[in-house]
C-alpha positions in Angstrom: 4.5 -7.0 -18.5 7.2 -9.0 -16.8 9.7 -6.8 -15.0 12.5 -6.7 -12.3 13.7 -4.1 -9.7 17.0 -4.1 -8.5 18.2 -2.1 -5.6 21.7 -1.4 -5.2 23.1 -0.2 -1.4 23.5 3.5 -0.4 24.7 4.8 3.1 22.7 4.8 6.2 22.2 8.1 8.7 25.8 7.6 9.9 27.0 7.6 6.3 28.2 4.1 6.6 27.3 1.9 3.3 24.6 -0.5 3.8 25.3 -4.2 4.2 23.8 -5.8 1.2 24.9 -6.6 -2.4 21.6 -5.8 -4.0 18.0 -6.9 -3.8 15.9 -8.1 -6.7 12.3 -7.9 -7.0 10.4 -9.8 -9.5 6.9 -9.4 -11.1 4.0 -11.4 -9.0 6.1 -10.6 -5.9 4.7 -8.7 -2.4 7.2 -7.2 -0.3 6.7 -5.6 3.4 9.2 -2.9 4.3 9.1 -2.5 8.3 11.0 -1.0 11.0 10.5 1.9 13.6 9.5 5.2 12.9 12.2 7.2 11.4 14.1 4.2 9.9 14.2 4.8 6.6 11.2 2.8 5.4 9.6 5.8 3.2 12.9 6.7 1.9 13.6 3.3 0.5 10.6 3.4 -1.7 11.0 6.8 -2.6 14.2 5.9 -4.0 12.2 3.2 -6.1 9.8 5.7 -7.2 12.4 8.0 -8.7 14.5 5.3 -9.9 17.3 6.6 -8.3 20.6 6.9 -9.7 22.8 8.0 -6.9 21.0 11.2 -6.9 19.0 11.0 -3.7 19.8 11.4 0.0 20.4 7.7 0.6 22.9 7.1 -2.4 21.2 4.2 -3.6 20.9 3.1 -7.3 18.0 1.3 -8.8 17.6 -0.7 -12.1 14.9 -1.7 -14.1 15.2 -5.2 -15.9 19.0 -5.2 -15.3 19.5 -1.7 -17.2 19.9 1.9 -16.0 16.6 3.8 -16.6 16.5 6.5 -18.9 15.8 10.3 -18.1 12.2 9.6 -19.9 11.6 6.5 -18.2 12.4 8.3 -15.0 10.4 11.3 -15.8 7.3 10.8 -18.3 4.3 9.6 -16.5 3.0 8.1 -20.0 5.8 5.6 -19.8 7.1 5.1 -15.9 6.5 1.9 -14.6 5.8 3.1 -11.1 2.7 4.4 -9.2 3.0 5.4 -5.7 0.3 6.3 -2.8 1.8 7.8 0.0 0.6 8.6 3.4 -0.2 12.3 2.3 -2.4 11.8 -0.8 -4.1 15.0 -1.1 -5.6 16.5 -4.3 -5.6 20.5 -4.6 -7.9 20.7 -7.4 -11.8 20.7 -6.8 -12.6 18.0 -9.6 -15.2 15.7 -9.6 -14.3 12.1 -9.3 -14.9 11.5 -12.8 -12.8 14.5 -13.8 -9.8 12.9 -11.6 -9.8 9.6 -13.2 -10.0 10.8 -16.7 -7.6 13.9 -16.0 -5.1 10.9 -15.0 -6.1 8.5 -17.8 -5.3 11.3 -20.4 -1.9 11.9 -18.7 -1.4 8.3 -18.8 -2.6 8.2 -22.4 -5.3 5.3 -21.4 -8.6 6.8 -22.1 -11.0 4.2 -21.9 -14.9 5.0 -21.8 -15.1 2.1 -19.3 -12.1 3.4 -17.1 -14.3 5.3 -14.7 -16.6 2.9 -14.2 -14.2 0.3 -13.5 -12.0 2.5 -11.2 -15.1 3.3 -8.8 -16.1 -0.2 -8.9 -12.7 -1.4 -7.5 -12.5 1.7 -5.0 -16.0 0.6 -3.7 -14.3 -2.7 -3.1 -12.0 -1.2 -0.7 -14.2 1.2 1.4 -17.5 1.0 3.5 -18.2 4.5 2.4 -19.5 4.3 -1.4 -18.0 6.6 -4.0 -19.8 7.8 -6.7 -19.0 9.8 -10.2 -20.5 13.3 -9.1 -18.4 13.4 -5.5 -16.0 15.9 -5.4 -12.5 14.7 -4.8 -11.9 16.9 -1.9 -14.7 16.2 0.1 -14.1 12.4 0.2 -12.7 11.0 3.6 -9.6 9.6 3.9 -10.7 6.0 3.6 -12.5 7.1 0.6 -9.5 9.0 -1.3 -6.8 6.3 -0.2 -9.6 3.5 -1.8 -9.9 5.8 -4.9 -6.0 6.3 -5.1 -5.4 2.6 -5.1 -7.9 1.7 -7.5 -6.7 4.2 -9.8 -3.3 3.1 -9.4 -4.4 -0.5 -10.7 -6.7 0.6 -13.1 -5.5 3.7 -14.9 -1.8 3.7 -13.7 -1.6 0.0 -14.7 2.1 0.1 -14.0 3.8 -3.0 -13.1 5.2 -1.6 -9.9 2.9 -0.5 -7.1 4.1 1.4 -4.0 2.0 1.6 -0.9 2.8 3.7 2.2 0.9 2.6 5.3 -2.4 1.9 3.8 -3.8 0.6 7.0 -4.1 3.7 8.4 -6.9 4.9 5.9 -9.7 3.0 7.3 -9.8 0.6 4.2 -10.6 -3.1 3.7 -6.8 -4.0 3.7 -7.3 -7.5 3.0 -9.7 -6.7 0.0 -6.6 -4.4 -1.3 -4.0 -7.2 -0.7 -6.3 -9.9 -2.5 -7.2 -7.8 -5.4 -3.4 -6.5 -6.2 -1.6 -9.9 -5.6 -3.8 -11.3 -8.5 -2.6 -8.8 -10.8 1.1 -10.1 -11.4 2.5 -6.8 -10.3 5.4 -6.0 -8.0 3.9 -4.8 -4.8 5.9 -2.9 -2.0 4.1 -1.9 1.4 5.4 0.2 4.1 3.7 -1.1 6.7 3.5 -1.0 10.3 0.6 -3.8 10.4 1.7 -7.5 11.3 -1.0 -8.9 8.9 0.1 -7.0 5.8 3.7 -7.7 7.0 3.2 -11.5 7.4 1.1 -12.0 4.0 3.9 -10.8 1.8 6.4 -13.0 0.0 9.6 -10.8 1.5 9.9 -8.6 4.4 12.9 -5.9 4.2 13.6 -4.8 7.9 15.0 -0.9 8.2 17.1 0.4 11.0 18.9 4.1 11.0 18.2 4.5 7.5 19.7 1.1 6.4 18.4 -2.3 5.1 19.4 -4.6 8.3 17.5 -7.7 7.1 15.8 -9.4 4.5 13.5 -12.2 5.5 11.5 -14.4 3.1 7.9 -16.0 4.1 8.0 -18.9 5.9 5.4 -21.8 6.4 5.1 -21.0 10.2 4.5 -17.1 9.6 1.8 -18.0 7.0 0.1 -19.9 10.1 0.3 -16.7 12.6 -0.8 -14.6 9.3 -4.0 -16.7 9.1 -4.6 -16.3 12.8 -4.3 -12.7 13.0 -6.2 -12.4 9.9 -9.1 -13.6 11.7 -8.7 -11.5 14.8 -8.3 -8.4 12.2 -11.6 -9.3 10.4 -13.4 -9.5 13.5 -12.0 -6.1 14.7 -13.1 -4.8 11.6 -16.8 -5.8 11.9 -16.6 -3.9 15.6 -15.0 -0.9 14.0 -17.8 -0.5 11.1 -20.4 -1.2 14.0 -18.8 1.7 16.0 -19.2 4.0 12.8 -22.8 2.8 12.6 -23.6 4.2 16.0 -24.0 0.8 17.5 -23.3 0.2 21.1 -20.7 -2.5 21.8 -22.0 -5.3 24.0 -20.9 -8.4 25.2 -23.7 -9.9 23.1 -22.2 -8.3 19.7 -18.7 -9.4 20.9 -20.0 -12.8 21.2 -21.7 -12.8 17.6 -18.2 -11.8 16.0 -16.3 -14.4 18.3 -14.4 -12.3 20.5 -14.4 -12.7 24.3 -15.4 -9.8 26.3 -12.9 -10.9 28.8 -13.0 -10.9 32.8 -14.5 -7.3 33.2 -18.3 -8.0 32.9 -20.7 -5.1 32.4 -21.5 -4.8 36.2 -18.1 -3.5 36.8 -17.8 -0.9 34.1 -18.7 2.4 35.9 
């Protein structure tokens, strides 16, 4: 399903109009929203999730495929083209993983005998802590919960627009998330502080004081920088998993993953 989103300007925290005409996102495009804490990143994707019509704090307007969305398009989860995973993802009912997936599938009218297995299989690509059907959603770790929600958004939500608010903070395999999502021909918008995610996206929107200040298109120079950072980040990921397994991180382990121990030797550590 090919789709476009167009965001029209609202006002910043000083009540001044944002300095852009419109920003359009197209199917298959990945976008990162960056900026300091409190700069308006989450408000920007909230406007998209709500398909704002000048009725939010920012006053922005969002169009889908060049048209204003109907009330049903905005509020009916069975037809709404957007899934959002935010920083405070919580499930307040004590459902099993299978019950949670099937409940969402019924709401989306996308029930299938294979949907549970497909969703759990994908979620387990994103986390080192394996998820099973019978586990209670309320007992999942932060990383497991975020992995399940992202997989659920892709397989059950099956929406052409996915909004992800700081996925890197949940301890998931973010490179695998990006790899999987970017092969789905969806519009993917990340709110992030992570330089790897920011540099891997096709477009980067810089926020300040509640407003869009700059839109940057990905360049070859930044792709080179992203590859270097990915290599470093993957090595840090190996160390992170070793720590979770209870390993003692020695110079030997650092050498195995290709990290330098630095000028401080073990004899100097007290």
